[in-house]
N, C-alpha and C positions, 0 to 999 in steps of 0.2 A: 251708793245704794240707799234707797229710801227706807224709812221706817216700815212702810207698808210691805215692802218686799221681804222684810225680816219676820213678819208675822206668819207663822206656819199653822198648819191644821192642828198640830199638837197644842199650840198656844190656845187656839179656839176651844179645843176639847178641855184643856186645863182650866180655862176661864169658866166654861159651862159647868164643870164639875167642882169648882171652887178650890182648885189646887194651886193657883198661882200666888206668888208673893206680891207684895204691894206694888213694886215697881213694874212687874210684868202685867199685873192687872190694869194699872193705869195705861200702860202702853197698848194693851188690847182694847180697852174701852175707847181710847182715842181712834183706833183703827175702825172700830165698829160704828162710831159716829160718822165716819167718812164713807162707810161701805154698808148701806142699808140691806143689801142682799145677804151679806154675811151676818149682820145683826139679826135678821129674821131667822136664819138657819140656827144660830146659837140660841135664840129664844125657843125654837122648837126642841132643841136638845135639852134645854132646861126643863121644859114641860114634860119631856119623856122621862127625865130623872124623877120628877114628882110622881108620875104615873107608876114607875117601877117601885118606888118607895111605898106607894099605897098598896101595890100588889103584894109586897113582901112584908107588910106591916106586922103580921103575926110573928114572923121570925125576929123582927126587931124587938118585939116585946119579950120574946122568950129567950133571946140572946143579947143581954145588955152590954156585951163586951165590945162596945164601939163598932156596931154593925154599920158597914159602909156600903150603901147601895149605889152603884154607879152604872151608867149606861153609855155605851159608845154608839155612835151613829154613822150614817153613810158618808162617803167622800163628798167633798164639795162638788157641786155641779151635778150630783146624781141623787137628789132627795127622793125618798119613797114616802107614800102617803101613810102607810101603816107604821105602827110603832116598831121600828126595825133599824137595822144597819145594812148597808150594802157595800161589799168590798170586791176587790178583784178575785177571780175564781178561786185560787188555792189560798190566797192570803186573807184568812178570816179576820185577823186582827188588823186594824188600821195602823199602817206604818207610822210610827211616831205618835200614836195616840196617847192619851193621858197615862195609862198604866205603865207604858214603857218610858215615855219621855219624862214623866213626873214620878217615877217609881219611888224615889226616896221619901216623897211626901206621903206615900201610902204605907210607910212603916218599916222599910228595910234600911239597915245601916250599910249593908254591902250588897250591891245589886248583882249578885251572882245567882240569886234565886230565880227559878224559872217562871214563877207566877207573878213576879213583878216586872217581867220583861215582855216585850211585844211578841216574843217567839212562842209563848205557851199556846194560846188559842190557834195560832197559825199551824203549829205542829200537830195539834189535836185534829185539825181538819185534814192535814196531810195524811195522818194515819187513817182517818175515815175514808178518804178517797182511795188510798192504796189498798186497804184490806176489806172494806165493806162489799166490794164487787167480786171478791174471790169466792169461787165455788167449792173447791176441794180443800184449800188451805187458808181459810180466813183467820184462823187462830192457831196457836201452838199447842195449847191445852184445851181440850173440849169440856163441855159441861159435865160429862160423866165423871170427870176428875176434879170437881169443883173444890173439894177440900184441899187437894194438892195445889191447885191453882192459887188459892188464897194464901197458903203457906209459902209457896215459892215466890210469888210476887211480893208478899209481905217482907220476906227476907231481903230481896233485892232492893226494895224501897225503904228498908229499915222501919217498917210499920208493924208493930205488934198487933196480932189479932185483926189482920186486915179483913174488912167485910166486903162481900160481893153483894150489891143490892139485888133484891128480889123484885122483879117488875111484872110478875104474872098477873097481878090485879089490873095492870094496864094493857095486858094482851101481849107482852113481850117475854119470850123465853131466853134464858142464857144460852148462847152459842159456845162461849168459852172466852179465853183471853190470851194475851201474849205480852212478852217483855218488849218494850220499844224505847228507843232513845228520845229523850226530851232535853233539849239544850245541852246535849253531850253527856247526860247522866241517865241512869236507869229510870224509866217510867213504866207504867203499866197501862194496859188497855183491856177493857171488858167489852164484849160484843153481844148484842141481843137481836132477836128476830121475831116478828109477829107472824100470824098465819098467812099473810099475804106475801111474805118474804121480805118485808121492809126491815132494814136494819138500823140500829142506832149503836153508837159506841160511847164508852165512858173512859176518858184518859185521866190518869193520876200522875202527879209529879210532886217532887219535894219542894218545900218552900220554908227553909229553916228560919229565916229572919223575920217573917211576917208577924204582925201583931194585930191585924184586923181581918174581918171577913168582908169580902166584897163580891157582889153579883154583877155580871155583865152579860149582855146579849150581843151576838154578832150574826150577820147574815152574809151569805155569798151566793147570789142567785137563789136556787131552791134549797140550798143547804143552810140549816140553822145550827147555831152553837150557843149554848148557855154555859158559862163557866163561873166558878167562884173560888175564892181563896179562904181557907179555913184553917187557921193555925199553921202547922208545918206542911200542909198538903194543899195542892190545887187540884180541882176537878173540872173537867170539861165534857159536857154531853153534846153529841153531834149527831145529826140525822137529816134526811130529806123528808121532814115532817113539818106540819104547821107549827107556827109559833106557840099556839095554845097547847098543842100536843107535847111539844118539847118542854114547855114549862111544867106540865103535869109530871113528866118523867123526871125532870130535874128536881122538882119538889120532893118526889118520892125518894130519889137518891139522897138528897140532902138530909131528909129525916132519918134515913137509915145509916148514913155515913158519919154524921156529926156526933 
């Protein structure tokens, strides 16, 4: 087996995100010298990281607790022109990408946390695909019982005073929420809808061991997801909306939830 065959996409993502150890970094650099196409793609990923950091620079200044802005990109062989990622339909998170493959470097001592594993954004999109199209039963608790919803999910997720983001200023009304499994543990989902019937979801999951905040984008066809890790909680905002629109929604959620 050649060294080139041992280089995975996770290795390349880890290199672009600066998460590799010295030995792995040298190994990938040698591979990139011999593979100009891969080198060009990694260079684009690094440029996207810079752009995402620039976009969220205000949060970096207001949250000095080692804010880590990371961006994952499309699978090899399927690059997209815009600042984005592209994955297989329901798998919003790149299998083996940096957050899962290099989870320990992101701050966890024990990789049992859902937000340092590849499953979190994938499960967030699964939830969106399953429930966003439901007409009669999209949620368990509807917006009319918002206080009960917050209390109920807060208890199940062990989050005191759980907040439900208000997105009316962006044209989205709360539909309600439900308890969902995330990595085999209780997670929560809030659903919102605009006047055109377009829905977005916010998934919450526990992340007990994390020590950093990280922001990531993922795309799967027309479905966009923006997720971040903040202390003991991970959040994922998903919808079939534009990248710019999703970013606005995610920023509003982050400001209210942090």
